[in-house]
N, C-alpha and C positions, 0 to 999 in steps of 0.2 A: 811680168812683174806680179800679177795677181796670184799666179801659181806659187811663186817664191814666197809671197806673204802668207799664203795658205799653209805652205809647208812649215814656215817659221812658227805660225800660230799653233799648228798641230804639235810641233816639238815642245812649245812652251806649255801646252796643256798636259803633255805627258810628263814634263819635268815637275810641274806644280803638284801632280798627283803622286809623285814618288816619295819614298820615305825620307830621302836626303834633303828635301827642299826646306822644311821648317827648321831642322837643326842647322842647316847652312845659314839661314837668315839670322838665327840666334848667334852663330859664331861670328858673322860679320858685324852684328850689333855689338857684341862684346869687344871686338877689335876697335871699332869706332869709338865706343864709350871709353875705352882705355886711353886712346889718344886724346880724346876730349878732356878727360880728367887730368892727364899730364899737362895739357895746355893751360888749364885754368888753376892748377894746383897752387901756383905761386903768385896768382893775381892778388892784389892787395885786398880786394873785397872778400876773397876766399880765405885769405890769411886772417882777416878780422873775424870771419865766421868760425874758423878753427879755434880761435882764442876763446870763443864763447862755449864751444863744446869740447874743450880740451880734455875733460874727464873721460870722454869716449875714445880719444885718440891714443895711439901708441907713439911715444916720443923717442924710444930707444931703437936705434937702427938694427941692432942684432936681434932684438925681440921681433921686430917687424919682418926681418928676413926669415927667421924660424917659423913664424906664424904663416907667412905666405907659402913657404915650402911645404909645411904640413898640410895646409889647406889644399894645395894643388894635388899632392899625393893622395889625400883622402878622397877628393872628388873624382880623381881618375879611377880609384878602386871602386867607388860607388857607381861610376858610369859603366865600368867593366861588368860589375855584378848585375846591373840593370839590363845591359845588353844580353847577358847570359840568361837572365830570366825570360826575356823576349824570345830568345831562340828555343828555350825549353817549352814555352807556351805554343809557339808555332809548330814545333815538332809534335807535341801532344795533340794539337788541334788537327793536324794533317793525318795523324795515325788513328785518332778516335772518332773524328767526325767526317770531314771532307776537305780535300785540298782547296776547294773553292771558297772556303771561309777565310783562307789566309789573307787575301787582299783587304778584307774588312779589319782584320786584326792588325795587319801591318800599317794600314792607313788610319789607325786610331789617333786622332789629333791630340788629345791630352798626353798620350805617351810620347809623341813626337815633340811636344812642347817641353816636357820634362827633360828628355834627353838633350834637347837643344839648349835648355837652361844650364845643364851640367857643362856642356861644351863652352857656353858663354862664360861661365864662372872660371873655368880652367884657363881660357885664353886671356881673360881680363887679369887674373891673378898672376899669370906668367909675365905679362907685360909690366905689371907693377913691380914684380921681382927684378926684372931686367932694368928697371928705371933707377935702382939704387946706384949711388955714386959713392964709392968708398973713401974718396979723398975729401969729400965735403960732408960736414955733419949737419948742415942746415937745409938739406934738400930732401929730407925724408918725406915720401909721398903718403903722409898720414891719412889724408882724406881718401886716397885710393885704397889704402889698407882697410879703412873702415867700411868702404863699399864692398870690398872683397869679403870681409867678415859677414856683412849682411847677406851677400850672395850665398855664402857657405851655409849660414843658418837656414836660409830659404830652401837651399838644395836638400837639406836634411828633412825639412817639412814635406817637400815634394816627393822625397823618397818614400816616406810613410804612405802618402797617397798612392804612389806608384805601386807599391806592394799590394795594397788593398785592391786597386783597380785591376792589376794584372791577374791576381788570384780569382777575381770575380769574372773576368772576361773569358776564362777557360772553362767555366761552368756551362754545361750544355743548355741549361735553362736560359742563361743570359744570351748565349749565341743564338738560340732559336727565337727568342723574343726580339732580339735585335733585327734578325732577318725578317721576322713577321711584321714588325713595325714599318720597316722600309718597303716591304712588298705591299702592305696595305696602303701606304702613302702613294705608291705608284698606281694602285688600282683606283684611288680616289680621283685621279685625273682622267679617267676614261668613262665615257657614256653616262655622264651625270644628268644629261637632259634627254627628254623623250624625243626621239628622232623618227620622222616619217619619210625615210629616204625612198621607199618603194615607188612613190609617185614622181620622184625626181631623178631616178637612175637613168643616165644617158646610155645609149647603145654604143659600147666601146669595142665591138667585135673587130672593126676595121682599123683600130688605132695602132700606131707603130710602137714597137718595143724598144726600150732602152736597157742596156745590159750593164752588169756590174763590172767595174774596171779593176777592182782588187778584191781578193777573197777576204772574208771576215764576217762578223756579226753586224747586221743592220741595227745600229744602236740608237741613232737619233736622226731627226730631220728638223730643219729650220722652217717651222710651220708658217710663221709670219712672212718670211721672205718668199716662200712658195706661193702663198695666197696673193702676195703682191705681184709676182711674176705672172701667175695665171690670169689675174685681172687685167694687167697691163697689156699682155700680148694675146689675150682671148684664147686660151686653151685650157684643157682639163687633164688631170692625171689620175690614174688608178694604181695604187700600190698593191701589186699582186701577191706579195709575201708580207706576213705580219712583222712588225718591229720585234727584234730578238731572234729572227731567223739567221742561220748561218748560210751564207751564199758564196758560191765559187765564182771565179772570174768568168765573164761573158754570159752569166745567167740573166735571162730577161726578167727583171724584177719590177719594171715600171712600164705602164702603157700611157702614151701621150696622144692627145688629139691634135690635129692641125699641125703636125710636125713639118709639113711641106712649106708652111708659112713662117717657120722659126729658123733663125740663122744659127750657125754653128756656135756663135758666142752665147746666144741664149740657151742653147742645149748644154753647153759647158757650165753656164751659171746655174742651170737647173740641177745638174749632177752634183755641183758643189754644195747643194743644200742637204745632201745625205752623208751621214758619217758612218764609216765602217772601221771596226777595230778587231784585232784577233782575239781579244779576251771578252768575257762577259761579266758585267757588274749589275748588282741589284738596282742601283740608282738609274740604270738605263731603261729597264723594262721589268714589269712584274713577273714575266716568265722565268727570269733567272732566280727570283726569290722562291717560286714554287719548286724549281729544280733543286736548289740548295737544301730546302727543308726536307724534300723527298730523299735526297742522297744521305742526309744525316740519319733519317729513319732506316734506310736500307743498310747503312754502315752499322747501326746499332744491332741489327739482326744477324750480322755476320758471326761466324763461328768464334772468331777471336774475341769479340766483345760480348755477344749474347746478352743484350740489354733491351728487352722488349718494352720496358717502361719508357725509354727514349723514343722508340718507334710509335708508341701510343700517344706520347706528347706531340710528336710530329703530325700524327693524324688529326689530333684535336685542332692544331693550328691550321692545317690544310682545310679542315671542314669550314672554318670561318672564312678563309680566303676563297674557297670554291663558291660559297654562298654569295660572297660579295661579287665574285666574277659573274654569277648568274644574273645579277642586277644590271649588268651592262647591256645596253641595247645594241643590236647589230642590224645592218652594218653601220660603221661610223663614217662621218664625212665632215668636211669643212666647207664653208661658203664664203663668197666674197662679200663686200659691203653691199652689193646690190641683191644679194640673196641667191646668186647662182652657185651651184655645186662646183667646187674647184678641185678638191682632193677627196678621193674615196679610199678608205683604208680596208684592209683585209685582216681583221683581228683573229687571234688564235682562238679556235673553237673550244667549247667546253669538253667535247669528246676527245680532242687531242690532248687537252690538259689532264684529263683523267687518265688517259692511256700512258702519258709520259710520267705521271707522278704517283698515281695510286697503284697501277699494275705492278711496278717494280717492288713495292712494299708487299703486295699480295704474293708475289712470286717467292720472296725470301721468308715471308712470315706465315705461309699457308699451313705450316705444321703447328703453329702456336694458336691455341684456341682463343686466348685473350686478344691477340692481334686481329684474328679473323672476326671476332665479335665487334671489335672497334671498327674494322673496315665496313661491316654491315651497318653499324650505327652511323658512320659517316654518310653513307648513301641514304639511309633513312632520314637523316636530318636534311639532306639536300632535297629529298622528295617532299618533305614538309615545307621547305622554303619555296618550292616550286608549285605549291598546292593551288595558288590563285591563277597563275598564268598557264601552268601545265605545258610549258614550252620545251622542257628538257626531259619529259617522262621517258621517252624511248631510249635516250642516251643513258639515263640513270638505271633503267631496268636492264639494259644490256650489260652494264658494268656489274650490277647486282648478280645477274646470272653467272657471270664469270667467277665471281667470288664464291658463290654457292657450289659451282662445279669444282673449284680448287679445294674448298673445304671438304667436299664429299670424297675427293681422292686422297687427301692427306690426313684427315682426322677420323680415327676409328673408335675412339672411346665413346661409350654409350652416353655418359653424362654430358660430355662435350657436345655431341651431336644434338642432344636434347635442348641444350641452351641455344644453339644456333637455330634450331627449328622454331623456338619461341620468338626469336627476333624476326625470322622470315614470316611467321604468322602475323606479327604486328604490322610489318610492311605490306603484306598481302591484303590485310584488312583496310589499310590506308588507301591502297590502290583499288579497293572494292572488288578484288578478285578478277579484274579485267585481264591481267597478264598471266594468270595461272602459274604462280611460282611453285617450283617443285621443292618439296621438303627432303631432308636427308633420310634415307632408309634406316630404321632402327633395328 
């Protein structure tokens, strides 16, 4: 029974995140509102109200039929045009930026609300149109027609907002800043407290492995439930792969202590605390945000687009995110109410983040001196940010040397190499010459 409920809950989550959910709610609301209006239209209290606002109501049946018919046709045209605009935006975003930005554009809640309101207006007006009775002249749904007119005017106002919003959403600055904000929000939830785990790390060499039951991204875990389970049944867990990793079936991603004392029901309950999905979303882990910003920068450097300005913008945002990531203390862990370590995480390392997100931009932009200068500036800023702890010096110097090597092989212009050497000299001075950075030969 629990597995059935888990499956139903998963399907519900997938449904609520789809583009059709909000418009469907509006459509049902329009249908119910229409039936409610029809029900109260000829109530005596409503008739008294209509007499007071008679100047706003249509009293001629033919005029009402024409108005509703025109309104329905107009809103349908408006809706078709709006959907066409959405498709143009999605096609442009996929071609110019990255297919990974599409879920964020599709899931734009204001756009879904506007399209849903169009659908609500159409359904409501159609039911009002059907409600006409040609053999009786005293059953004109004048209140329903007035509400349809209000819906129609509101739809026009929403259409103006829709055009403004959809045109703004396709701008690369807007897309990058949206991804940046969501990624920074994810980073804010990690490592905010100073942790001294080194003195509390248990010896987990002999712990048993639990394997993945379905392939997908490790997206979320129910932390509160996991802590409750570990405290109640006296065991500890180590997450061997960081959240955001793509895992295949039967991969050992979790180590658990005292498994011989845990029943199969507890093991199943433990496994149910981890969520795997085949897609990656920024709201699940900051790693996906890094990836999307990097992919936009790489796409901008492609031959078809040739937009180094966007790549430089991506590098600027990545600089801030990298520095924020450097502030996270490793390793991360959770404790029970008694202070005992219950969950130990394996966060993604800065070295891995740099390799996955900076190196692709370096590969595609190594022939552009402005991109390479910005790459060096990114690493220089990270070195300055790490000046107090000096925790990531070796990682940053390794990345720096790879950029210098790429620039040496791809950039031959004398002036360009001189500019690069100036930045290298500034970084070398900051490092006090300890790592002996090589300059480009002039």
